[in-house]
VEXKEBA-778609 format. One line per 10 residues: number of its first residue (from 1); for each residue x, y, z of C-alpha. Coordinates in nm, 2 decimals. Layout:
NUM) X/Y/Z  ...
//
This chain:
1) 15.37/18.82/11.83  15.47/18.49/11.89  15.41/18.25/11.59  15.49/17.89/11.53  15.71/17.98/11.26  15.90/18.20/11.50  15.93/17.93/11.76  16.05/17.71/11.48  16.32/17.93/11.40  16.44/17.99/11.74
11) 16.46/17.61/11.78  16.65/17.58/11.45  16.90/17.84/11.56  16.98/17.71/11.90  16.92/17.32/11.82  17.28/17.23/11.93  17.22/17.42/12.29  16.88/17.21/12.31  17.05/16.88/12.22  17.34/16.92/12.46
21) 17.08/17.00/12.73  16.87/16.68/12.64  17.20/16.49/12.65  17.30/16.61/12.99  16.91/16.54/13.10  16.94/16.18/12.99  17.26/16.13/13.14  17.18/16.26/13.46  16.88/16.03/13.47  17.11/15.73/13.39
31) 17.32/15.82/13.68  17.04/15.84/13.91  16.91/15.50/13.78  17.19/15.32/13.88  17.30/15.51/14.22  17.43/15.24/14.46  17.18/15.17/14.73  16.95/15.44/14.61  16.83/15.61/14.28  16.61/15.40/14.04
41) 16.73/15.07/14.16  16.86/14.95/13.81  17.13/14.69/13.83  17.48/14.80/13.76  17.81/14.63/13.68  18.01/14.94/13.78  17.97/14.89/14.14  17.87/14.51/14.17  18.16/14.38/13.97  18.41/14.65/14.13
51) 18.32/14.51/14.48  18.36/14.14/14.37  18.69/14.22/14.24  18.85/14.48/14.46  18.65/14.45/14.76  18.66/14.04/14.86  18.54/13.90/15.20  18.89/13.79/15.27  18.97/14.19/15.34  18.83/14.41/15.60
61) 18.85/14.69/15.33  18.87/14.72/14.97  19.20/14.59/14.85  19.30/14.81/14.58  19.58/14.62/14.43  19.69/14.64/14.06  19.45/14.47/13.82  19.58/14.17/13.65  19.86/14.17/13.85  19.74/14.15/14.23
71) 19.37/14.14/14.15  19.18/13.92/13.89  18.95/14.12/13.65  18.75/13.96/13.38  18.77/14.25/13.12  19.04/14.37/12.90  19.29/14.59/13.04  19.21/14.94/13.00  18.87/14.87/13.16  19.05/14.71/13.45
81) 19.26/15.00/13.51  18.98/15.26/13.47  18.81/15.08/13.74  19.09/15.06/13.97  19.18/15.44/13.92  18.81/15.53/14.01  18.85/15.34/14.34  19.19/15.52/14.40  19.02/15.86/14.34  18.76/15.77/14.57
91) 18.99/15.63/14.83  19.22/15.97/14.82  18.96/16.23/14.74  18.63/16.17/14.87  18.36/16.38/14.65  18.08/16.30/14.94  18.26/16.26/15.28  17.94/16.15/15.46  17.85/15.86/15.17  18.02/15.52/15.14
101) 18.32/15.43/14.97  18.13/15.28/14.67  17.92/15.57/14.61  18.19/15.80/14.59  18.36/15.52/14.34  18.05/15.54/14.13  18.03/15.93/14.15  18.37/15.94/14.01  18.29/15.67/13.75  17.97/15.85/13.62
111) 18.19/16.17/13.61  18.47/16.03/13.41  18.25/15.84/13.17  18.05/16.15/13.08  18.38/16.22/12.90  18.37/15.92/12.63  18.00/15.98/12.64  18.00/16.33/12.49  18.30/16.26/12.27  18.10/15.96/12.13
121) 17.81/16.18/12.06  18.03/16.47/11.91  18.23/16.21/11.67  17.87/16.06/11.56  17.78/16.40/11.45  18.11/16.46/11.26  18.04/16.14/11.07  17.68/16.23/11.01  17.84/16.58/10.87  18.09/16.37/10.63
131) 17.79/16.16/10.52  17.59/16.48/10.45  17.29/16.38/10.68  17.08/16.69/10.71  16.88/16.58/11.03  17.19/16.46/11.23  17.07/16.62/11.55  16.72/16.45/11.53  16.87/16.10/11.43  17.11/16.11/11.71
141) 16.85/16.20/11.95  16.62/15.93/11.83  16.85/15.65/11.77  17.13/15.71/12.04  17.03/15.96/12.31  16.66/15.92/12.40  16.67/15.54/12.39  16.63/15.31/12.66  16.98/15.18/12.59  17.14/15.54/12.66
151) 16.96/15.57/13.00  16.99/15.18/13.12  17.29/15.03/12.97  17.54/15.33/12.92  17.62/15.32/13.30  17.54/14.95/13.33  17.92/14.87/13.21  18.22/15.02/13.06  18.14/14.97/12.72  18.10/15.35/12.62
161) 18.49/15.38/12.66  18.56/15.12/12.38  18.26/15.23/12.18  18.39/15.60/12.18  18.73/15.48/12.08  18.57/15.26/11.80  18.36/15.57/11.66  18.66/15.79/11.69  18.88/15.56/11.49  18.59/15.51/11.24
171) 18.58/15.89/11.19  18.97/15.91/11.15  18.96/15.63/10.89  18.70/15.80/10.69  18.92/16.09/10.69  19.20/15.90/10.55  19.40/15.86/10.86  19.52/15.49/10.87  19.77/15.51/11.16  19.56/15.69/11.41
181) 19.26/15.51/11.32  19.45/15.17/11.37  19.57/15.29/11.70  19.24/15.40/11.82  19.09/15.07/11.74  19.39/14.87/11.90  19.29/15.09/12.21  18.93/14.98/12.18  19.02/14.61/12.17  19.22/14.69/12.49
191) 18.91/14.83/12.65  18.66/14.58/12.55  18.73/14.35/12.24  18.38/14.34/12.10  18.39/14.71/12.03  18.69/14.67/11.80  18.50/14.45/11.55  18.42/14.72/11.31  18.79/14.74/11.23  18.70/14.44/10.99
201) 18.49/14.69/10.78  18.74/14.95/10.76  19.00/14.69/10.64  18.74/14.62/10.37  18.73/14.99/10.27  19.09/15.03/10.24  19.22/15.14/9.90  19.51/14.89/9.88  19.71/14.67/10.10  19.96/14.96/10.20
211) 19.68/15.12/10.39  19.56/14.80/10.54  19.90/14.70/10.68  19.92/15.08/10.80  19.60/15.03/10.98  19.70/14.68/11.14  20.04/14.80/11.25  19.90/15.12/11.41  19.65/14.87/11.61  19.92/14.63/11.70
221) 20.13/14.90/11.83  19.89/15.07/12.07  19.72/14.72/12.20  20.09/14.57/12.22  20.20/14.89/12.43  19.90/14.83/12.69  19.94/14.46/12.70  20.32/14.48/12.69  20.35/14.71/13.01  20.15/14.48/13.20
231) 20.32/14.17/13.08  20.65/14.35/13.23  20.49/14.44/13.55  20.33/14.11/13.60  20.69/13.91/13.56  20.85/14.06/13.87  20.77/13.87/14.22  20.41/13.98/14.33  20.10/13.86/14.52  19.79/13.77/14.31
241) 19.44/13.77/14.46  19.19/13.56/14.26  18.81/13.57/14.31  18.72/13.39/13.97  18.50/13.14/14.18  18.53/13.22/14.52  18.41/13.55/14.65  18.65/13.52/14.94  18.97/13.50/14.74  19.27/13.30/14.71
251) 19.62/13.47/14.74  19.88/13.31/14.52  20.25/13.43/14.54  20.45/13.43/14.21  20.83/13.45/14.19  21.03/13.65/13.92  20.94/13.49/13.60  20.97/13.65/13.25  20.73/13.64/13.06  20.47/13.56/13.29
261) 20.10/13.56/13.09  19.90/13.44/13.36  19.68/13.76/13.35  19.62/13.66/12.98  19.55/13.30/13.02  19.32/13.37/13.34  19.10/13.60/13.11  19.08/13.37/12.83  19.01/13.08/13.07  18.71/13.28/13.24
271) 18.58/13.40/12.91  18.59/13.04/12.74  18.39/12.87/13.05  18.14/13.16/13.04  17.79/13.01/12.98  17.55/13.11/12.69  17.40/13.44/12.78  17.16/13.66/12.57  17.20/13.43/12.27  16.95/13.26/12.05
281) 17.14/12.95/12.10  16.93/12.93/12.45  16.62/12.84/12.24  16.80/12.52/12.14  17.04/12.40/12.42  17.15/12.44/12.78  17.36/12.74/12.87  17.67/12.51/12.93  17.65/12.30/12.60  17.97/12.27/12.46
291) 17.86/12.32/12.13  17.86/12.68/12.19  18.23/12.70/12.13  18.17/12.56/11.79  17.88/12.72/11.66  18.04/13.06/11.74  18.34/13.06/11.53  18.17/12.85/11.26  17.86/13.08/11.21  18.09/13.40/11.26
301) 18.34/13.27/10.99  18.06/13.18/10.74  17.87/13.51/10.77  18.20/13.68/10.74  18.25/13.50/10.40  17.90/13.61/10.30  17.95/13.97/10.38  18.29/13.97/10.21  18.15/13.83/9.89  17.87/14.05/9.89
311) 18.09/14.32/9.96  18.30/14.25/9.66  18.02/14.20/9.43  17.79/14.49/9.52  17.99/14.75/9.68  18.36/14.75/9.57  18.28/14.81/9.21  18.07/15.11/9.25  18.33/15.35/9.43  18.37/15.67/9.23
321) 18.41/15.94/9.50  18.54/15.93/9.84  18.17/15.94/9.96  18.10/15.61/9.80  18.39/15.47/9.96  18.25/15.60/10.31  17.93/15.44/10.25  18.12/15.12/10.18  18.32/15.12/10.51  18.01/15.21/10.72
331) 17.82/14.93/10.55  18.08/14.69/10.60  18.15/14.78/10.95  17.79/14.75/11.05  17.75/14.41/10.89  18.05/14.27/11.04  17.93/14.39/11.38  17.61/14.27/11.38  17.73/13.96/11.26  17.96/13.90/11.55
341) 17.69/13.97/11.80  17.46/13.74/11.65  17.69/13.45/11.62  17.85/13.50/11.97  17.71/13.29/12.25  17.76/13.59/12.49  17.53/13.88/12.36  17.46/14.09/12.67  17.22/14.39/12.65  17.49/14.64/12.72
351) 17.66/14.56/12.39  17.39/14.74/12.21  17.61/15.05/12.29  17.82/14.96/12.00  17.52/14.94/11.77  17.36/15.29/11.83  17.62/15.47/11.64  17.52/15.25/11.32  17.14/15.29/11.40  17.20/15.66/11.38
361) 17.46/15.66/11.08  17.31/15.39/10.86  16.99/15.27/10.69  16.98/14.98/10.91  16.59/15.00/10.99  16.33/15.11/10.76  16.09/15.23/11.04  16.17/15.40/11.40  15.91/15.21/11.56  16.08/14.88/11.50
371) 16.41/15.02/11.65  16.25/15.18/11.95  16.06/14.82/12.00  16.38/14.64/11.94  16.57/14.88/12.22  16.30/14.84/12.47  16.34/14.48/12.47  16.68/14.50/12.51  16.65/14.73/12.80  16.39/14.51/12.98
381) 16.64/14.22/13.01  16.81/14.43/13.27  16.53/14.65/13.39  16.30/14.38/13.46  16.52/14.07/13.50  16.78/14.21/13.75  16.62/14.52/13.91  16.35/14.69/14.12  16.27/14.97/13.91  15.95/15.07/14.10
391) 16.10/15.07/14.45  16.17/15.42/14.46  15.78/15.49/14.46  15.70/15.21/14.72  15.60/14.95/14.47  15.77/14.60/14.49  15.84/14.43/14.17  16.08/14.14/14.21  16.34/14.07/13.97  16.28/13.77/13.75
401) 16.66/13.65/13.75  16.54/13.29/13.65  16.82/13.14/13.42  16.60/12.84/13.31  16.48/12.76/12.96  16.31/13.03/12.78  15.94/12.85/12.83  15.97/12.91/13.20  16.20/13.23/13.22  16.06/13.56/13.06
411) 16.39/13.73/13.08  16.57/13.44/12.87  16.29/13.47/12.64  16.33/13.86/12.59  16.71/13.78/12.57  16.66/13.51/12.28  16.39/13.73/12.09  16.67/14.05/12.10  16.91/13.77/11.96  16.69/13.67/11.68
421) 16.61/14.04/11.63  16.98/14.13/11.57  16.98/13.84/11.31  16.70/13.99/11.13  16.88/14.34/11.11  17.17/14.14/10.98  17.04/13.91/10.73  16.71/14.06/10.63  16.78/14.44/10.62  17.16/14.41/10.58
431) 17.23/14.11/10.32  16.91/14.01/10.15  16.73/14.31/10.12  16.99/14.60/10.21  16.85/14.96/10.23  17.00/15.23/10.02  17.13/15.55/10.18  16.89/15.86/10.18  16.89/16.07/9.86  17.02/16.35/10.05
441) 17.34/16.17/10.11  17.39/16.05/9.72  17.32/16.38/9.58  17.68/16.52/9.63  18.03/16.44/9.74  18.06/16.62/10.09  18.31/16.40/10.20  18.64/16.60/10.25  18.95/16.48/10.06  19.14/16.21/10.21
451) 19.44/16.29/10.43  19.75/16.11/10.28  20.00/15.96/10.52
//
């Protein structure tokens, strides 16, 4: 006889398998949503940015020159080389012979991005074990997997690579490994600078300056190895196709010149001149207002000072066990990360990926409905603003891509609401009225002994 208790027991015994199946289902849904020229018609940078950089109209076919050396790419190096590698795979080994090159490129990208996705989830669950979170699968499901951000944002961009590297680095830091943690955070910075911000909280949680120096040297070695290799390659004679301002591209020829740092200056120039996107600043100024370059560092440094002061006053003097130190590291990491996203004038919806592990592991929100409402608003910026999500059933819902003031642009309004909401999480829930860790995580020290290096 099947009873409710027997069903619950069966689910409990096999919850990991059910959880993995749900992850796979939501990932496949996300793959379909962003499928080029088909699927759910949700916009994705994966194909749009790749085409604009590697397939300019100057050439009859996709020009798969080496990124940063032959082709301009506006992302940090690991992301650009990942894009390039997926293009090479699609060109040499076609997944679907009768489909377009871009569809094959997207197919390889979706398959390979599944790796950091699964590893991110596994590392989040391992950190949950370390913290003694009893409902780790439920929390990971609600705050990471079964979310609009997972479905609509994960395959919108390449952020998941940097997010996984940062989360992996956070886990290694909690386990006491400063060198490997630093190396992983350096690689995260080489994939996407934003995802490396949690490193500030890890530095705060180190026991002494020796550990901080180990962490920083590890990060410098990995980051420097990536950028150093491209610096050497870029110094030899080569041609360079820039598509920064013109989709047709302009070809430049460089002689031997060491060191040729043009790929760094081009990256910095492009991002420095980017407009205000997704920030609360849009409520008060135009998207090209030069004050954005002043407000960003001033606000972030001020918030960092407040977070550091509060960390010293409230948390550092209450470390009695390794579990206490883990709580300190996580608390400071999420505060610094939220502070950065609230301060910056570029706060795109896909950046929400770096926040999701903290929603799983930290008492950031008191009630799940608030998180869900926040995440829906975040996803609507892309789904409503840049996509045609009902096209597959024959309904036309035209995108609202108007970048006017927030009182005439629904999408700008939603983006500003999301930005202020981040500020609410940071200031109200993090600094003024911080939530305590659940009692289940405070009843005993389940944290493993630190690994000396």
